[in-house]
KEKE-3310 file (N, C-alpha, C; in steps of 0.2 Angstrom, whole numbers, plus 5000, padded with zeros to 4 digits):
npx = (5073:5088:5094:5108:5122:5128:5118:5109:5118:5120:5107:5104:5114:5108:5096:5100:5107:5097:5089:5098:5099:5086:5072:5059:5042:5040:5053:5062:5076:5089:5087:5079:5087:5098:5091:5086:5098:5103:5093:5096:5108:5105:5100:5086:5074:5073:5062:5059:5052:5037:5026:5036:5048:5046:5050:5052:5055:5057:5055:5056:5052:5049:5033:5017:5007:5006:5012:5012:5023:5024:5033:5036:5044:5047:5050:5046:5042:5049:5060:5072:5073:5080:5095:5103:5117:5115:5106:5095:5103:5098:5091:5076:5070:5064:5064:5051:5042:5045:5048:5060:5064:5055:5058:5071:5069:5061:5071:5080:5072:5070:5083:5086:5076:5080:5090:5087:5076:5064:5051:5036:5032:5030:5036:5034:5041:5039:5042:5037:5035:5030:5020:5016:5003:5003:4999:5005:5003:4991:4994:5004:4995:4986:4996:4997:5001:4995:4992:5003:5009:5002:4994:4990:4988:4991:5002:5006:5016:5018:5027:5023:5021:5016:5012:5018:5036:5038:5025:5010:4997:4982:4967:4953:4945:4943:4958:4963:4958:4947:4952:4948:4951:4947:4943:4935:4927:4921:4912:4910:4905:4915:4918:4920:4926:4920:4907:4898:4885:4885:4890:4893:4898:4910:4918:4911:4902:4911:4916:4903:4900:4911:4908:4896:4900:4905:4894:4890:4898:4892:4879:4872:4876:4875:4880:4888:4894:4910:4918:4927:4929:4938:4943:4957:4963:4962:4960:4962:4958:4965:4968:4966:4955:4946:4932:4934:4933:4933:4934:4946:4943:4951:4953:4951:4942:4939:4934:4928:4920:4914:4901:4898:4908:4903:4890:4894:4902:4891:4884:4892:4894:4880:4879:4889:4884:4871:4870:4877:4869:4858:4866:4869:4880:4890:4894:4906:4913:4928:4933:4948:4958:4957:4960:4954:4945:4956:4954:4955:4956:4947:4953:4968:4970:4969:4978:4990:4988:4989:5003:5009:5005:5012:5025:5028:5021:5006:5002:5008:5000:4987:4971:4957:4958:4956:4953:4963:4961:4969:4976:4980:4988:4989:4978:4973:4979:4974:4961:4962:4967:4966:4971:4981:4985:4995:5002:5016:5023:5032:5037:5050:5060:5060:5047:5043:5045:5030:5023:5028:5033:5045:5056:5056:5062:5066:5063:5077:5077:5067:5069:5075:5065:5054:5061:5061:5047:5042:5049:5043:5030:5030:5034:5023:5013:5016:5019:5032:5034)
npy = (4965:4965:4973:4968:4977:4975:4970:4981:4990:4983:4983:4997:4999:4991:4998:5010:5006:5000:5012:5019:5012:5010:5002:4999:4993:4975:4975:4972:4965:4967:4970:4960:4948:4951:4951:4938:4931:4936:4931:4917:4916:4919:4907:4903:4895:4897:4905:4909:4918:4920:4931:4935:4944:4941:4937:4925:4920:4906:4902:4890:4883:4871:4864:4873:4888:4896:4911:4925:4938:4954:4963:4977:4980:4989:5004:5021:5031:5044:5058:5060:5075:5076:5078:5068:5059:5045:5046:5043:5034:5031:5038:5047:5038:5034:5029:5034:5031:5024:5009:5005:5005:4997:4984:4983:4982:4971:4961:4962:4958:4944:4940:4941:4934:4921:4919:4919:4913:4911:4906:4896:4887:4892:4905:4915:4926:4938:4946:4958:4962:4977:4985:4998:5003:4992:4980:4970:4961:4956:4947:4938:4932:4926:4918:4908:4910:4908:4895:4888:4891:4890:4900:4905:4919:4935:4949:4966:4981:5000:5014:5030:5046:5061:5056:5053:5048:5032:5029:5020:5015:5007:4999:4989:4987:4996:5001:5008:5014:5008:5006:5010:5012:5020:5022:5034:5034:5046:5048:5057:5068:5075:5092:5108:5121:5133:5130:5122:5117:5107:5096:5084:5088:5081:5087:5097:5088:5081:5090:5093:5080:5078:5087:5082:5070:5073:5075:5063:5059:5070:5071:5059:5049:5044:5057:5050:5040:5036:5043:5046:5053:5056:5065:5064:5065:5072:5068:5074:5079:5089:5099:5117:5123:5113:5103:5089:5072:5063:5060:5057:5052:5050:5042:5040:5031:5031:5022:5018:5008:4992:4990:5003:5005:4997:5004:5017:5014:5008:5020:5029:5022:5023:5037:5039:5032:5038:5053:5059:5057:5067:5076:5070:5063:5047:5037:5027:5015:5010:4999:4997:4985:4985:4989:4980:4987:4990:4982:4977:4961:4957:4950:4948:4962:4966:4958:4965:4977:4972:4968:4980:4988:4982:4983:4997:5005:5012:5025:5027:5020:5020:5018:5013:5024:5036:5031:5030:5038:5034:5020:5002:4988:4977:4974:4964:4952:4951:4948:4935:4929:4930:4945:4959:4977:4990:5006:5014:5027:5040:5053:5063:5074:5084:5086:5073:5073:5072:5055:5049:5061:5071:5074:5066:5055:5039:5038:5032:5030:5023:5010:5000:5001:4995:4982:4977:4977:4968:4955:4955:4953:4940:4932:4933:4929:4917:4908:4901:4883)
npz = (5132:5122:5107:5097:5094:5083:5074:5073:5068:5055:5050:5048:5038:5028:5025:5021:5009:5001:4999:4992:4980:4973:4966:4955:4955:4952:4947:4956:4956:4961:4975:4980:4977:4986:4999:4999:5000:5013:5021:5020:5024:5037:5041:5037:5028:5011:4998:4982:4968:4969:4961:4953:4958:4971:4988:5001:5017:5028:5045:5056:5072:5081:5085:5082:5080:5065:5057:5046:5041:5034:5021:5010:4995:4984:4975:4971:4955:4955:4956:4966:4979:4990:5000:5007:5011:5006:4996:4982:4969:4956:4943:4943:4950:4966:4984:4991:5001:5011:5010:5009:5022:5029:5024:5028:5042:5043:5039:5048:5058:5055:5056:5069:5077:5072:5079:5092:5095:5103:5103:5098:5084:5067:5057:5043:5033:5023:5008:4998:4981:4971:4978:4975:4966:4957:4961:4968:4980:4977:4965:4971:4980:4971:4964:4973:4987:5000:4998:4996:5007:5020:5033:5049:5053:5046:5046:5043:5043:5042:5041:5047:5044:5053:5065:5082:5084:5087:5092:5089:5078:5077:5071:5075:5062:5048:5041:5029:5014:5001:4984:4967:4950:4935:4918:4907:4892:4881:4867:4854:4839:4828:4824:4816:4827:4826:4822:4832:4831:4821:4826:4839:4855:4865:4874:4882:4888:4896:4905:4912:4917:4924:4935:4939:4944:4957:4964:4969:4981:4989:4988:4985:4994:5012:5024:5033:5026:5019:5005:4991:4976:4962:4948:4938:4926:4910:4893:4876:4860:4845:4838:4839:4835:4832:4837:4846:4842:4852:4870:4884:4900:4916:4933:4951:4964:4981:4996:5011:5016:5010:5005:5002:4992:4982:4979:4974:4963:4955:4954:4947:4934:4930:4929:4919:4907:4905:4907:4896:4884:4881:4875:4863:4862:4867:4881:4890:4901:4909:4921:4931:4938:4956:4973:4989:5003:5016:5028:5045:5053:5069:5079:5076:5076:5089:5095:5090:5096:5109:5110:5106:5118:5127:5122:5119:5127:5136:5134:5120:5112:5099:5097:5087:5077:5065:5049:5035:5019:5009:5000:5001:4995:5003:5007:4999:5003:5016:5012:5010:5020:5039:5046:5051:5049:5052:5058:5062:5071:5063:5064:5072:5082:5072:5061:5048:5031:5019:5015:4999:4995:4986:4995:5005:5017:5025:5042:5052:5066:5069:5066:5077:5085:5076:5074:5087:5089:5080:5085:5097:5094:5087:5097:5107:5099:5095:5108:5117:5120)
capx = (5076:5093:5096:5115:5124:5130:5111:5107:5122:5118:5099:5105:5117:5103:5091:5102:5108:5091:5087:5103:5098:5078:5069:5052:5038:5042:5060:5067:5081:5094:5084:5077:5093:5102:5086:5087:5106:5104:5089:5099:5114:5103:5098:5079:5072:5071:5058:5058:5048:5031:5024:5042:5053:5044:5055:5049:5060:5053:5058:5052:5055:5044:5025:5013:5003:5009:5010:5016:5026:5025:5036:5036:5051:5047:5051:5042:5045:5050:5066:5074:5076:5084:5103:5106:5123:5113:5101:5095:5108:5094:5087:5068:5067:5066:5060:5048:5036:5048:5049:5067:5064:5050:5062:5077:5066:5059:5076:5084:5069:5072:5089:5085:5072:5082:5096:5085:5070:5059:5044:5035:5028:5033:5035:5035:5044:5036:5044:5032:5036:5025:5014:5013:4998:5004:4996:5009:5000:4985:4999:5006:4989:4984:5000:4997:5004:4992:4991:5009:5012:4996:4995:4984:4986:4997:5003:5011:5016:5020:5029:5018:5022:5010:5012:5024:5040:5037:5019:5008:4990:4978:4960:4949:4941:4946:4964:4965:4952:4948:4956:4946:4952:4943:4944:4929:4928:4915:4912:4905:4906:4920:4916:4923:4925:4915:4901:4898:4878:4886:4893:4892:4904:4912:4922:4906:4900:4917:4914:4897:4902:4917:4905:4892:4903:4906:4888:4890:4898:4889:4871:4870:4878:4875:4886:4891:4899:4916:4920:4931:4928:4943:4945:4963:4966:4957:4964:4958:4958:4972:4969:4963:4949:4942:4929:4937:4928:4933:4938:4945:4944:4953:4952:4950:4937:4941:4930:4930:4915:4913:4894:4898:4911:4899:4885:4898:4903:4885:4881:4896:4891:4874:4881:4893:4879:4865:4872:4879:4864:4855:4871:4871:4886:4889:4898:4907:4918:4932:4936:4954:4958:4958:4961:4948:4946:4961:4951:4959:4951:4947:4958:4974:4971:4970:4985:4995:4987:4991:5010:5011:5004:5018:5033:5028:5017:4999:5003:5010:4996:4982:4966:4951:4960:4953:4957:4967:4958:4974:4975:4986:4987:4989:4970:4971:4982:4969:4954:4962:4969:4965:4977:4980:4990:4996:5005:5022:5024:5038:5039:5054:5059:5058:5042:5045:5042:5025:5025:5027:5036:5052:5060:5054:5068:5063:5067:5081:5076:5061:5074:5075:5058:5051:5062:5059:5040:5041:5051:5039:5024:5030:5035:5017:5008:5018:5022:5037:5031)
capy = (4962:4970:4971:4969:4984:4973:4969:4987:4992:4980:4986:5004:4999:4989:5002:5015:5003:4999:5018:5021:5008:5009:4998:5000:4986:4969:4976:4973:4960:4967:4970:4953:4944:4954:4948:4930:4929:4937:4927:4910:4916:4918:4900:4902:4892:4903:4903:4915:4918:4922:4938:4937:4945:4940:4932:4921:4915:4902:4900:4885:4882:4866:4864:4878:4891:4899:4917:4928:4946:4956:4971:4979:4981:4993:5012:5025:5034:5050:5061:5063:5081:5076:5079:5063:5054:5038:5047:5038:5034:5029:5045:5047:5032:5034:5026:5039:5028:5020:5002:5002:5005:4992:4979:4982:4980:4964:4956:4962:4954:4937:4936:4941:4929:4915:4918:4919:4907:4911:4905:4889:4888:4894:4912:4916:4933:4939:4952:4957:4967:4980:4988:5005:5003:4988:4975:4964:4957:4951:4942:4933:4927:4922:4913:4902:4911:4904:4888:4885:4894:4892:4904:4907:4926:4939:4956:4972:4989:5005:5021:5035:5053:5064:5052:5054:5043:5026:5028:5015:5016:5001:4998:4982:4988:4998:5006:5011:5014:5004:5009:5008:5017:5021:5026:5034:5036:5049:5048:5062:5069:5080:5097:5114:5124:5138:5127:5116:5113:5102:5090:5082:5089:5077:5092:5099:5083:5079:5096:5091:5074:5079:5090:5078:5065:5076:5075:5056:5060:5075:5071:5052:5044:5047:5060:5046:5036:5039:5041:5051:5052:5061:5064:5067:5066:5072:5068:5074:5086:5088:5106:5122:5125:5108:5099:5083:5066:5058:5063:5051:5054:5044:5045:5034:5031:5028:5021:5014:5003:4988:4992:5010:5005:4995:5009:5022:5011:5008:5027:5031:5018:5026:5043:5039:5030:5042:5060:5061:5056:5072:5080:5066:5059:5041:5036:5020:5015:5003:4999:4994:4981:4989:4985:4981:4991:4987:4982:4971:4957:4959:4947:4950:4969:4966:4955:4971:4981:4970:4969:4987:4991:4979:4986:5004:5009:5014:5032:5027:5016:5023:5013:5016:5030:5037:5028:5036:5037:5031:5014:4998:4981:4971:4971:4959:4947:4950:4945:4928:4927:4935:4948:4967:4982:4995:5012:5016:5035:5043:5061:5064:5082:5087:5080:5069:5075:5067:5050:5051:5068:5070:5075:5061:5050:5035:5039:5027:5029:5018:5003:4997:5000:4990:4976:4974:4975:4961:4950:4953:4950:4934:4928:4932:4925:4910:4907:4895:4878)
capz = (5125:5119:5101:5097:5090:5075:5071:5071:5062:5048:5048:5046:5032:5023:5024:5017:5003:4999:4998:4987:4975:4973:4960:4953:4955:4949:4944:4962:4956:4966:4981:4981:4978:4993:5004:4999:5003:5019:5024:5019:5029:5045:5043:5035:5021:5007:4993:4977:4961:4968:4959:4950:4962:4978:4992:5008:5021:5033:5051:5059:5077:5084:5083:5084:5074:5058:5055:5041:5043:5027:5020:5003:4992:4978:4975:4966:4950:4958:4956:4974:4980:4996:4999:5012:5009:5003:4992:4976:4963:4950:4940:4942:4956:4974:4990:4994:5005:5016:5009:5011:5030:5031:5021:5033:5048:5043:5038:5054:5063:5054:5059:5078:5079:5071:5083:5099:5094:5110:5101:5096:5078:5061:5054:5036:5032:5016:5005:4993:4976:4968:4981:4973:4961:4953:4964:4970:4985:4973:4961:4976:4982:4965:4962:4978:4993:5006:4997:4997:5014:5025:5039:5054:5053:5043:5049:5040:5047:5038:5044:5046:5045:5055:5071:5084:5083:5093:5092:5085:5077:5074:5071:5074:5056:5042:5042:5023:5009:4994:4977:4961:4945:4929:4912:4904:4885:4879:4860:4851:4833:4827:4819:4816:4833:4824:4820:4835:4830:4817:4828:4845:4859:4870:4879:4886:4892:4900:4910:4916:4920:4931:4941:4941:4948:4963:4969:4973:4990:4993:4987:4984:5000:5018:5027:5038:5023:5017:4998:4987:4968:4959:4941:4939:4920:4904:4886:4871:4855:4843:4835:4844:4831:4830:4842:4846:4842:4858:4876:4889:4907:4921:4940:4955:4969:4987:5000:5018:5017:5004:5002:4999:4986:4977:4977:4971:4956:4952:4951:4941:4928:4928:4926:4912:4903:4905:4906:4889:4879:4878:4871:4856:4865:4871:4886:4891:4907:4910:4928:4932:4945:4961:4980:4994:5010:5020:5035:5050:5057:5076:5084:5076:5078:5097:5095:5089:5101:5116:5110:5107:5125:5132:5120:5117:5133:5134:5130:5113:5107:5097:5096:5085:5074:5060:5043:5029:5013:5004:4999:5002:4994:5009:5009:4995:5007:5021:5010:5010:5027:5044:5047:5054:5046:5058:5058:5067:5069:5060:5066:5077:5083:5065:5057:5042:5025:5018:5010:4992:4993:4984:5000:5010:5020:5032:5050:5054:5073:5069:5064:5082:5087:5072:5075:5093:5089:5076:5088:5103:5091:5086:5103:5110:5095:5095:5114:5118:5123)
cpx = (5080:5094:5104:5118:5126:5124:5109:5111:5121:5111:5100:5109:5112:5099:5094:5105:5102:5088:5092:5102:5090:5077:5061:5048:5039:5048:5065:5072:5086:5092:5082:5082:5097:5097:5086:5093:5106:5100:5092:5104:5112:5100:5090:5080:5070:5067:5057:5054:5040:5030:5032:5047:5052:5049:5051:5054:5055:5058:5054:5055:5050:5036:5023:5009:5008:5008:5015:5018:5027:5028:5037:5042:5051:5047:5045:5046:5045:5057:5067:5076:5080:5092:5107:5112:5120:5107:5101:5100:5104:5090:5080:5066:5070:5063:5057:5042:5039:5049:5056:5069:5061:5054:5068:5075:5065:5065:5079:5080:5070:5078:5089:5082:5075:5089:5093:5080:5067:5053:5042:5030:5032:5031:5037:5036:5043:5039:5041:5035:5030:5019:5011:5010:4998:5001:5000:5007:4995:4989:5000:5000:4987:4990:5002:5000:5003:4990:4998:5012:5007:4998:4988:4982:4992:4997:5008:5010:5019:5022:5024:5019:5015:5009:5018:5030:5040:5029:5016:5000:4987:4972:4958:4945:4946:4952:4965:4958:4953:4951:4952:4949:4948:4945:4937:4930:4922:4917:4907:4906:4911:4917:4921:4921:4919:4908:4898:4890:4880:4888:4890:4898:4905:4915:4917:4903:4905:4916:4909:4897:4906:4913:4900:4894:4904:4899:4887:4891:4894:4881:4867:4871:4876:4881:4890:4895:4904:4918:4923:4931:4932:4945:4951:4967:4960:4962:4959:4958:4965:4973:4964:4956:4945:4939:4931:4931:4928:4937:4939:4946:4946:4953:4952:4944:4940:4935:4931:4925:4914:4907:4894:4901:4907:4893:4888:4899:4897:4882:4885:4895:4885:4876:4884:4888:4874:4865:4874:4874:4860:4859:4873:4878:4885:4895:4899:4913:4922:4935:4943:4954:4961:4960:4955:4950:4952:4957:4954:4953:4953:4953:4965:4975:4972:4976:4991:4995:4990:4999:5013:5010:5009:5025:5033:5025:5011:4998:5005:5006:4989:4976:4960:4953:4956:4957:4960:4963:4963:4973:4981:4985:4987:4983:4970:4973:4976:4961:4955:4965:4968:4972:4976:4986:4989:5001:5011:5023:5031:5042:5043:5054:5058:5053:5044:5041:5036:5027:5023:5030:5043:5057:5060:5061:5065:5067:5071:5080:5070:5065:5073:5069:5054:5054:5061:5052:5039:5042:5045:5032:5024:5031:5028:5013:5010:5022:5026:5033:5033)
cpy = (4967:4968:4972:4975:4982:4972:4976:4991:4990:4982:4993:5004:4997:4993:5008:5013:5002:5006:5020:5017:5006:5007:4998:4993:4981:4970:4975:4967:4960:4967:4963:4948:4945:4950:4942:4929:4931:4932:4919:4911:4916:4911:4899:4897:4897:4902:4910:4913:4920:4930:4940:4938:4944:4936:4930:4918:4913:4901:4896:4883:4877:4868:4870:4882:4893:4906:4921:4936:4948:4963:4971:4981:4987:5001:5015:5029:5042:5052:5064:5070:5082:5076:5073:5060:5048:5039:5043:5039:5032:5036:5043:5041:5034:5031:5031:5037:5025:5013:5000:5002:4998:4985:4978:4980:4973:4959:4956:4957:4946:4935:4937:4935:4921:4914:4917:4913:4905:4910:4897:4889:4890:4901:4912:4924:4935:4945:4953:4964:4971:4982:4994:5004:4997:4980:4969:4960:4952:4946:4938:4929:4923:4917:4908:4904:4908:4897:4884:4887:4895:4895:4905:4915:4929:4946:4961:4978:4994:5011:5026:5042:5056:5060:5052:5047:5037:5025:5023:5015:5010:5001:4991:4983:4991:5004:5010:5010:5008:5008:5006:5014:5015:5025:5028:5037:5040:5051:5053:5063:5076:5084:5103:5118:5130:5136:5121:5112:5107:5096:5089:5084:5086:5082:5095:5095:5082:5084:5094:5085:5074:5083:5085:5072:5067:5075:5069:5057:5063:5074:5064:5047:5048:5051:5056:5041:5039:5037:5047:5049:5058:5059:5067:5068:5067:5073:5069:5080:5085:5096:5111:5124:5119:5104:5092:5078:5062:5062:5057:5055:5049:5047:5040:5036:5027:5028:5017:5009:4999:4990:4999:5010:5003:5000:5014:5020:5010:5015:5030:5028:5021:5033:5044:5037:5035:5049:5061:5061:5062:5077:5077:5064:5052:5041:5028:5020:5009:5004:4995:4990:4985:4985:4985:4986:4987:4986:4975:4968:4958:4956:4948:4957:4969:4962:4961:4975:4979:4971:4976:4991:4989:4982:4994:5008:5011:5022:5032:5024:5020:5018:5016:5023:5032:5035:5033:5034:5035:5024:5008:4991:4975:4969:4965:4952:4945:4948:4937:4925:4932:4939:4955:4969:4988:5001:5013:5024:5036:5050:5061:5072:5086:5083:5078:5073:5070:5061:5052:5058:5066:5071:5071:5057:5046:5038:5033:5026:5025:5011:4999:4996:4996:4982:4973:4972:4968:4955:4949:4951:4943:4929:4928:4928:4917:4909:4900:4890:4877)
cpz = (5123:5112:5101:5093:5083:5071:5069:5067:5055:5046:5045:5039:5026:5021:5019:5009:4999:4995:4992:4980:4974:4966:4960:4955:4950:4945:4950:4963:4960:4974:4984:4982:4985:4999:5004:5002:5010:5024:5025:5024:5036:5046:5040:5029:5016:5001:4989:4971:4963:4967:4956:4953:4970:4982:4999:5011:5027:5038:5054:5065:5082:5081:5086:5079:5070:5057:5049:5043:5036:5026:5013:5002:4988:4980:4971:4960:4952:4958:4963:4974:4986:4995:5004:5007:5003:4998:4985:4970:4956:4948:4940:4947:4962:4979:4994:4999:5011:5017:5010:5019:5032:5029:5026:5040:5048:5042:5044:5059:5062:5057:5067:5079:5077:5075:5090:5100:5102:5108:5099:5090:5073:5060:5047:5036:5025:5013:4999:4988:4975:4971:4978:4966:4957:4956:4966:4975:4981:4970:4966:4979:4976:4963:4968:4985:4999:5004:4998:5005:5019:5031:5043:5054:5049:5045:5044:5044:5041:5042:5042:5049:5049:5063:5074:5085:5090:5096:5088:5084:5073:5076:5071:5067:5051:5043:5035:5019:5003:4988:4971:4956:4939:4924:4908:4897:4884:4870:4857:4842:4832:4822:4820:4822:4832:4823:4824:4835:4825:4819:4835:4851:4865:4876:4885:4891:4897:4907:4914:4920:4925:4937:4943:4946:4956:4968:4971:4980:4994:4993:4987:4990:5006:5020:5031:5033:5020:5010:4995:4980:4966:4953:4940:4931:4915:4898:4881:4866:4852:4840:4838:4841:4829:4837:4842:4845:4848:4864:4880:4896:4912:4928:4944:4961:4976:4992:5006:5019:5009:5001:4999:4992:4980:4974:4973:4964:4952:4949:4947:4935:4925:4925:4919:4906:4901:4903:4899:4884:4876:4874:4865:4858:4868:4876:4888:4897:4907:4917:4928:4937:4950:4968:4984:4998:5012:5028:5038:5053:5065:5080:5082:5077:5085:5098:5095:5093:5108:5116:5110:5114:5129:5130:5120:5124:5130:5130:5123:5108:5106:5094:5093:5081:5068:5054:5039:5023:5007:5004:4999:4999:4998:5009:5005:4999:5013:5019:5010:5016:5032:5045:5051:5051:5051:5055:5063:5065:5067:5061:5073:5080:5078:5061:5050:5036:5023:5014:5002:4990:4991:4989:5005:5012:5025:5037:5052:5062:5073:5068:5071:5085:5083:5073:5081:5093:5085:5081:5094:5101:5090:5093:5108:5106:5095:5102:5114:5122:5130)
residu = (MET:THR:LEU:SER:PRO:ALA:LEU:LEU:GLU:ASP:ALA:LEU:HIS:TRP:ARG:ARG:GLU:PHE:HIS:ARG:HIS:PRO:GLU:LEU:GLY:TYR:GLN:GLU:GLN:GLN:THR:SER:GLN:PHE:ILE:ALA:GLU:GLU:LEU:ALA:ARG:ALA:GLY:LEU:GLN:VAL:PHE:ARG:GLY:LEU:ALA:GLY:THR:GLY:VAL:ILE:GLY:THR:LEU:GLU:ASN:GLY:SER:GLY:PRO:VAL:ILE:GLY:LEU:ARG:ALA:ASP:MET:ASP:ALA:LEU:PRO:ILE:THR:GLU:LYS:GLY:ASP:ALA:GLU:TRP:ARG:SER:SER:THR:PRO:GLY:VAL:MET:HIS:ALA:CYS:GLY:HIS:ASP:GLY:HIS:SER:ALA:ILE:LEU:LEU:ALA:ALA:ALA:ARG:GLN:LEU:ALA:ALA:THR:ARG:GLN:PHE:SER:GLY:THR:VAL:HIS:PHE:ILE:PHE:GLN:PRO:ALA:GLU:GLU:ASN:LEU:GLY:GLY:ALA:ARG:LYS:MET:VAL:GLU:GLU:GLY:LEU:PHE:GLN:ARG:PHE:PRO:MET:ASP:ALA:ILE:TYR:ALA:MET:HIS:ASN:TRP:PRO:GLY:LEU:PRO:LEU:GLY:SER:LEU:ALA:VAL:ASN:PRO:GLY:ALA:MET:MET:ALA:SER:LEU:ASP:SER:PHE:GLU:ILE:THR:LEU:HIS:GLY:LYS:SER:CYS:HIS:ALA:ALA:MET:PRO:GLU:SER:GLY:ALA:ASP:PRO:MET:VAL:VAL:ALA:ALA:GLU:LEU:ILE:LEU:ALA:LEU:GLN:THR:ILE:PRO:SER:ARG:ARG:LEU:SER:PRO:LEU:ALA:SER:ALA:VAL:VAL:SER:VAL:THR:GLN:ILE:HIS:GLY:GLY:GLU:ALA:ILE:ASN:VAL:ILE:PRO:GLU:GLN:ILE:MET:LEU:ARG:GLY:THR:VAL:ARG:CYS:LEU:GLN:THR:SER:VAL:ARG:GLU:LYS:VAL:ARG:GLY:LEU:ILE:ASP:GLU:PHE:VAL:THR:THR:LEU:PRO:ARG:PRO:PHE:GLY:VAL:SER:GLY:GLU:ILE:ASN:TRP:LEU:PRO:GLY:TYR:PRO:VAL:THR:ALA:ASN:HIS:ALA:ALA:PRO:ALA:GLU:GLN:VAL:ARG:ASP:VAL:ALA:LEU:ALA:THR:LEU:GLY:ALA:GLU:GLN:VAL:HIS:TRP:GLN:VAL:ASN:PRO:SER:MET:ALA:SER:GLU:ASP:PHE:ALA:CYS:MET:MET:GLU:ALA:CYS:PRO:GLY:ALA:TYR:PHE:TRP:LEU:GLY:ALA:ASP:GLY:GLU:THR:PRO:SER:ALA:PRO:LEU:HIS:ASN:ALA:ARG:TYR:ASP:PHE:ASN:ASP:ALA:LEU:LEU:PRO:ILE:GLY:ILE:ARG:PHE:TRP:GLN:ASN:LEU:VAL:GLU:GLN:ALA:LEU:PRO:ALA:ALA)
# end
């Protein structure tokens, strides 16, 4: 299979234009408009509006199974420090996770498949907003993604610094951890800092609680279970000589097993309500909407592996890799539909900067690899009659 120079040139141009004009979650107006126009120009049916800026291009080619391919569109609130010609033109916003590349690859794959049509069935090309912390995938599901566009399976890829260029990693189970975020409020009694006995100090409780929460992974879970509890913010106090009335802690929990996730949440609830009491302080916790474990279904994961073996070669395929403790809202789509999520290696001769780093830039050498992979996956999952 050969990709035309014109298609690769366009894919490179799209990627760099997406990078030059990044947009935050649910604000991807310019990006989604451009994608919708290009999908229509390629002859696909185009649907817009799910999760606000979401775009779905549908390519039908006879009877057969129906699959979905998903790319994320949003950028991050980071000031870019790179010096590429196509660096961000929007202050404080940049594509630091490669969503510009994911979108360009999927858009080019849609055009390639619309031209070749060596498959039998239907493909939905899903361009999702707001993957970064805002739950765009969940919103698309809640607004009827799989009711309006029923699918037999759904797939997503992510570029992955740390893996060699052209390699692919996929598991028949967990790829990414669950994500739960929390806000803990500690209510004490304010008093003069020189007379702490006349009040109830929530600051001391905050210190005790932060340390106590770290015993959950180390002492309350099996060493074989995977969990990370991180308190990342502490807010409280107004004057240097006043013990505050209230302290707020914020943080996240990451787990690789649903049962572990449920146990950790229960233990945190218990710590928050019981630990403050001997100090005369009360605690309450508010859990914010999170993401489930990004757990692949076996059959779609094996499909990805088989296509990778045929496309990239056995030496480039990594099966049963260690999952990442980072999170991905594609998990919400795989709760509603069988699917698989996989990583494409991004490290060339010079290793890539990490994801979410101000000097990160998508490796454009991945463009033809990703396009060919999507084409091969569609042609294998939807064999021509």
